[in-house]
C-alpha positions in Angstrom: 36.7 -12.7 135.2 39.7 -14.9 135.9 40.8 -17.0 132.9 42.2 -20.3 134.0 43.6 -22.7 131.4 45.8 -25.8 131.1 48.1 -27.2 128.5 46.5 -29.3 125.8 49.4 -31.8 125.7 48.6 -35.3 124.7 50.8 -38.4 125.0 54.4 -38.0 126.1 56.1 -34.6 126.4 59.7 -34.0 125.5 61.5 -31.3 127.4 65.1 -30.2 126.9 66.8 -27.8 129.3 70.1 -26.5 127.8 72.4 -23.8 129.0 75.7 -22.4 129.8 77.5 -20.8 132.8 80.1 -18.1 132.5 82.9 -19.3 134.8 85.3 -16.5 134.0 83.8 -13.2 132.7 87.1 -12.0 131.2 87.0 -15.0 128.8 84.4 -13.3 126.6 86.0 -14.7 123.4 85.1 -18.2 124.7 81.7 -17.8 126.3 80.1 -15.2 123.9 80.2 -17.6 120.9 78.5 -20.2 123.0 75.7 -17.8 124.0 75.3 -16.4 120.4 75.4 -20.0 119.0 72.3 -20.9 121.1 70.4 -17.9 119.6 71.5 -19.0 116.1 70.3 -22.5 116.7 66.9 -21.3 118.0 66.5 -19.1 114.9 67.4 -22.0 112.7 64.8 -24.2 114.4 62.1 -21.5 114.2 62.7 -21.2 110.5 62.2 -24.9 110.0 59.3 -26.2 112.2 59.6 -29.6 110.7 62.7 -30.2 112.8 60.4 -30.5 115.8 60.9 -27.6 118.2 57.4 -26.7 119.4 58.2 -23.8 121.9 61.0 -22.4 124.0 61.4 -20.2 127.1 64.7 -18.2 127.6 65.8 -17.9 131.2 68.6 -16.8 133.4 69.4 -18.3 136.7 72.1 -15.7 137.7 74.2 -13.1 136.0 76.5 -15.9 134.8 74.0 -18.8 134.0 71.6 -18.8 131.0 69.4 -21.5 129.7 66.5 -22.4 127.5 63.6 -24.7 128.2 62.6 -26.3 124.9 59.6 -28.4 124.1 60.0 -30.9 121.3 57.6 -33.0 119.2 59.5 -36.2 120.0 62.8 -37.4 121.3 63.5 -38.8 117.8 63.2 -35.3 116.3 65.4 -33.8 119.0 68.1 -36.5 118.4 67.8 -36.0 114.6 68.5 -32.2 115.0 71.3 -32.8 117.4 73.1 -35.1 115.0 72.1 -33.5 111.6 75.3 -32.6 109.7 73.4 -29.7 108.0 72.3 -28.1 111.3 74.2 -25.4 113.0 74.3 -27.5 116.2 76.7 -29.9 114.4 79.2 -27.0 113.6 78.9 -25.4 117.1 79.3 -28.8 118.9 82.4 -29.6 116.8 83.9 -26.2 117.7 83.3 -26.8 121.4 84.8 -30.2 121.2 87.9 -28.9 119.5 88.3 -26.2 122.2 87.7 -28.7 125.0 90.3 -31.2 123.6 92.8 -28.3 123.4 92.1 -27.5 127.0 90.9 -24.0 126.2 87.4 -24.2 127.7 88.4 -25.8 131.0 87.3 -23.4 133.7 86.2 -20.7 131.3 82.6 -21.6 130.3 80.4 -24.4 131.4 77.7 -26.1 129.2 75.0 -28.5 130.2 71.7 -30.0 129.1 69.1 -32.3 130.6 66.4 -34.1 128.6 63.1 -35.4 129.9 60.6 -37.7 128.2 57.6 -37.4 130.4 54.8 -39.9 129.9 51.2 -38.8 129.9 49.9 -38.8 133.5 53.2 -37.4 134.8 52.7 -33.8 134.0 50.0 -31.1 134.6 49.8 -27.4 134.2 47.6 -24.4 135.2 47.8 -20.9 133.9 45.8 -18.0 135.4 45.3 -15.0 133.2 48.3 -16.0 131.0 48.8 -16.3 127.3 50.0 -19.6 126.1 53.3 -20.2 127.9 55.7 -23.1 128.3 53.9 -26.4 127.8 50.8 -24.6 126.6 52.8 -22.6 124.0 54.1 -26.0 122.8 50.9 -28.0 122.8 48.0 -25.5 122.8 45.9 -24.2 125.6 42.4 -25.3 126.8 40.0 -24.2 129.5 41.0 -25.7 132.9 37.6 -27.5 133.2 38.4 -29.6 130.2 41.2 -31.4 132.1 40.0 -30.9 135.7 39.9 -28.2 138.3 42.4 -29.9 140.6 46.0 -31.1 139.9 45.0 -34.7 140.7 42.3 -34.5 138.0 44.7 -33.1 135.4 47.3 -35.9 136.2 44.5 -38.5 135.8 43.5 -37.1 132.4 44.2 -39.4 129.4 44.0 -38.4 125.8 44.1 -41.8 124.3 47.6 -41.1 123.0 49.4 -42.1 126.2 49.4 -45.3 128.2 51.4 -47.5 125.8 50.6 -45.6 122.7 53.4 -43.5 121.3 52.9 -39.8 120.4 52.3 -39.3 116.7 54.8 -36.4 116.7 52.4 -34.5 114.5 51.5 -30.8 114.8 50.1 -29.7 118.1 46.4 -29.4 118.3 45.1 -26.0 119.4 
C-alpha cells in the first residue's frame, strides 16, 4: 500500500535558505571555518528549540556550493536568533565582516541567504512513502486526504490560522 501524506503546516511558513560557495579551493583556511560555523549554529539551534528552528535539510548544489533549507516558527524568532549577542551566529558574522572589510574574503568564499515568509494558501506538499521531510518535518505530517488529493485542493485548504491571522509561533502540531 502506498502511503501518501502532506505537511500539517498551518498559517504562514518561514523558510530560510542559507549557504556558501567555495570560490577558490586552495583558500581552505577561509572557507572551512564558514562551513564548520554553519554546523555549529545548527547544533546550537537543535540544543535550544525555543530559538525557533523547526527543521532543516542539508544540501549541496555542486562540489563547491553547500546550503541548508531551514524551517522556522516565525520570522521574529529567526531575526531574534540572527541578532542575539549570545548566539554563535553573532560571533561568526562578526568574524566574516572583519575579514570582508580587510578584503580577505573577496573572491575566496561566497555566502548567501534568502528568506521567505509564505502565507497560508501559497504552499502545498505531497510525500509518497516518505518519512517526515522538509515542511512535514517542521510542521508534522498528515494523510493526504485530510488536505486534498490534488494540489489545488491543498492550496485551498485553510486552517483558520492564515488569512489575516498571524501564526501563533507555538510548537508544531503533529
